[in-house]
MIDOSE-1310 file (N, C-alpha, C; in nm, 2 decimals, decimal comma, always signed):
residues 85
xxxx	+11,65/-6,20/-20,89/+11,73/-6,31/-20,85/+11,87/-6,27/-20,89; +11,97/-6,29/-20,80/+12,11/-6,27/-20,83/+12,15/-6,37/-20,93; +12,25/-6,33/-21,02/+12,30/-6,42/-21,12/+12,45/-6,45/-21,10; +12,49/-6,56/-21,16/+12,63/-6,60/-21,15/+12,67/-6,65/-21,29
xxxx	+12,80/-6,65/-21,32/+12,85/-6,69/-21,45/+12,88/-6,84/-21,43; +12,84/-6,92/-21,54/+12,87/-7,06/-21,55/+12,92/-7,09/-21,68; +13,05/-7,13/-21,69/+13,11/-7,16/-21,81/+13,09/-7,31/-21,85; +13,04/-7,34/-21,96/+13,01/-7,47/-22,01/+13,08/-7,49/-22,14
xxxx	+13,10/-7,62/-22,18/+13,16/-7,65/-22,31/+13,05/-7,74/-22,38; +13,02/-7,71/-22,50/+12,92/-7,79/-22,58/+12,98/-7,80/-22,72; +12,92/-7,90/-22,79/+12,96/-7,92/-22,93/+12,93/-7,79/-23,02; +13,02/-7,77/-23,12/+13,00/-7,65/-23,20/+12,86/-7,65/-23,27
xxxx	+12,81/-7,77/-23,31/+12,68/-7,77/-23,38/+12,57/-7,73/-23,28; +12,58/-7,77/-23,16/+12,48/-7,73/-23,06/+12,49/-7,58/-23,03; +12,61/-7,53/-23,02/+12,62/-7,38/-23,00/+12,56/-7,30/-23,11; +12,59/-7,35/-23,24/+12,53/-7,28/-23,35/+12,38/-7,29/-23,35
xxxx	+12,33/-7,40/-23,32/+12,18/-7,42/-23,31/+12,12/-7,33/-23,21; +12,18/-7,32/-23,09/+12,12/-7,24/-22,98/+12,12/-7,09/-23,02; +12,23/-7,05/-23,08/+12,24/-6,91/-23,12/+12,13/-6,88/-23,23; +12,11/-6,96/-23,33/+12,01/-6,94/-23,43/+11,87/-6,94/-23,37
xxxx	+11,85/-7,05/-23,28/+11,72/-7,06/-23,22/+11,68/-6,94/-23,13; +11,78/-6,89/-23,06/+11,76/-6,77/-22,97/+11,73/-6,65/-23,06; +11,80/-6,63/-23,17/+11,78/-6,52/-23,25/+11,64/-6,52/-23,32; +11,60/-6,64/-23,36/+11,47/-6,66/-23,43/+11,35/-6,64/-23,33
xxxx	+11,38/-6,66/-23,20/+11,28/-6,65/-23,10/+11,29/-6,52/-23,01; +11,38/-6,43/-23,06/+11,40/-6,30/-23,00/+11,43/-6,32/-22,85; +11,53/-6,40/-22,82/+11,57/-6,42/-22,68/+11,72/-6,44/-22,68; +11,78/-6,49/-22,58/+11,92/-6,51/-22,57/+11,95/-6,66/-22,54
xxxx	+12,07/-6,70/-22,58/+12,11/-6,84/-22,55/+12,10/-6,87/-22,40; +12,14/-6,77/-22,32/+12,14/-6,78/-22,17/+11,99/-6,81/-22,13; +11,90/-6,73/-22,18/+11,76/-6,75/-22,14/+11,71/-6,88/-22,18; +11,74/-6,93/-22,30/+11,70/-7,06/-22,34/+11,75/-7,17/-22,24
xxxx	+11,88/-7,16/-22,21/+11,94/-7,26/-22,12/+11,88/-7,25/-21,98; +11,86/-7,12/-21,93/+11,80/-7,10/-21,80/+11,66/-7,16/-21,80; +11,58/-7,14/-21,90/+11,44/-7,20/-21,90/+11,44/-7,35/-21,90; +11,54/-7,41/-21,98/+11,55/-7,55/-21,98/+11,59/-7,61/-21,84
xxxx	+11,68/-7,55/-21,78/+11,73/-7,59/-21,64/+11,61/-7,57/-21,54; +11,54/-7,46/-21,55/+11,43/-7,44/-21,46/+11,32/-7,54/-21,48; +11,29/-7,58/-21,61/+11,19/-7,68/-21,63/+11,24/-7,82/-21,57; +11,37/-7,85/-21,59/+11,42/-7,97/-21,54/+11,41/-7,97/-21,38
xxxx	+11,44/-7,86/-21,32/+11,43/-7,84/-21,18/+11,29/-7,86/-21,13; +11,19/-7,80/-21,20/+11,05/-7,82/-21,16/+11,00/-7,96/-21,17; +11,04/-8,03/-21,28/+11,00/-8,17/-21,30/+11,07/-8,26/-21,19; +11,19/-8,23/-21,16/+11,26/-8,31/-21,06/+11,20/-8,29/-20,92
xxxx	+11,16/-8,17/-20,89/+11,10/-8,14/-20,76/+10,94/-8,14/-20,76; +10,89/-8,19/-20,88/+10,75/-8,20/-20,90/+10,67/-8,07/-20,87; +10,73/-7,96/-20,91/+10,67/-7,83/-20,90/+10,62/-7,78/-21,03; +10,53/-7,85/-21,09/+10,48/-7,81/-21,22/+10,40/-7,68/-21,21
xxxx	+10,42/-7,60/-21,31/+10,34/-7,47/-21,31/+10,20/-7,50/-21,35; +10,11/-7,42/-21,30/+9,97/-7,43/-21,33/+9,92/-7,31/-21,39; +9,83/-7,32/-21,49/+9,78/-7,20/-21,56/+9,66/-7,15/-21,47; +9,66/-7,02/-21,45/+9,55/-6,97/-21,37/+9,45/-6,91/-21,46
xxxx	+9,32/-6,96/-21,44/+9,21/-6,93/-21,53/+9,11/-6,84/-21,45; +9,16/-6,74/-21,38/+9,07/-6,66/-21,30/+8,97/-6,58/-21,38; +9,01/-6,53/-21,50/+8,93/-6,45/-21,58/+8,87/-6,54/-21,69; +8,74/-6,56/-21,69/+8,68/-6,66/-21,79/+8,71/-6,62/-21,94
xxxx	+8,72/-6,49/-21,97/+8,75/-6,45/-22,11/+8,90/-6,49/-22,14; +8,99/-6,47/-22,05/+9,13/-6,51/-22,07/+9,14/-6,66/-22,08; +9,07/-6,73/-22,00/+9,07/-6,88/-22,00/+9,02/-6,93/-22,14; +8,91/-6,87/-22,19/+8,86/-6,91/-22,32/+8,96/-6,88/-22,43
xxxx	+9,01/-6,76/-22,43/+9,11/-6,72/-22,53/+9,23/-6,81/-22,53; +9,28/-6,84/-22,41/+9,40/-6,92/-22,40/+9,37/-7,06/-22,45; +9,26/-7,11/-22,42/+9,22/-7,25/-22,46/+9,21/-7,25/-22,62; +9,14/-7,15/-22,67/+9,12/-7,14/-22,82/+9,26/-7,13/-22,89
xxxx	+9,35/-7,04/-22,85/+9,47/-7,03/-22,92/+9,56/-7,15/-22,90; +9,55/-7,22/-22,79/+9,63/-7,34/-22,77/+9,58/-7,45/-22,87; +9,45/-7,46/-22,89/+9,39/-7,55/-22,98/+9,44/-7,52/-23,13; +9,44/-7,39/-23,16/+9,48/-7,35/-23,30/+9,63/-7,37/-23,32
xxxx	+9,71/-7,36/-23,22/+9,85/-7,38/-23,24/+9,87/-7,53/-23,26; +9,80/-7,61/-23,18/+9,81/-7,76/-23,19/+9,77/-7,81/-23,33; +9,66/-7,76/-23,38/+9,60/-7,81/-23,51/+9,66/-7,74/-23,63; +9,75/-7,64/-23,61/+9,82/-7,58/-23,72/+9,74/-7,47/-23,79
xxxx	+9,63/-7,43/-23,73/+9,55/-7,33/-23,80/+9,58/-7,18/-23,75; +9,67/-7,17/-23,65/+9,71/-7,04/-23,60/+9,78/-6,96/-23,72; +9,75/-6,83/-23,73/+9,82/-6,75/-23,83/+9,93/-6,67/-23,76; +10,05/-6,69/-23,81/+10,17/-6,63/-23,74/+10,20/-6,50/-23,82
xxxx	+10,26/-6,41/-23,74/+10,30/-6,28/-23,79/+10,44/-6,25/-23,75; +10,51/-6,17/-23,83/+10,65/-6,13/-23,79/+10,64/-6,03/-23,68; +10,75/-6,00/-23,62/+10,76/-5,90/-23,51/+10,73/-5,77/-23,57; +10,78/-5,74/-23,69/+10,76/-5,61/-23,75/+10,61/-5,59/-23,79
xxxx	+10,54/-5,69/-23,83/+10,40/-5,69/-23,86/+10,32/-5,65/-23,74; +10,36/-5,70/-23,63/+10,28/-5,68/-23,50/+10,32/-5,54/-23,44; +10,45/-5,52/-23,43/+10,50/-5,40/-23,36/+10,57/-5,30/-23,44; +10,57/-5,32/-23,57/+10,64/-5,23/-23,67/+10,59/-5,09/-23,67
x	+10,66/-5,01/-23,73/+10,63/-4,86/-23,74/+10,53/-4,83/-23,85
C-alpha cells in the first residue's frame, strides 16, 4: 500500500505515552496510530476481522493462549529470552 505523510498535533503527554508504548511493544508510533485508525475504519464500515480456524491444532492453541492471557496465567518472556543469542 502506498503511504503518505500526515502531520498531526497532539498533547505532549500523549506524544510521550505513544513513544514509550511503541518502544515497549517493539513497534513505531506510526504503526500504533495506523492500527488504531484501521480498527476505527473497520468498526465504522462493519468490516470486523474474523479469526480463521482452518487447522484444528492452531485453533486449539489460539483458544488456550487467549484464555491464559485473559485469566493472567500466561508466562511472559523478554525479547532477548526468546530470540537472544
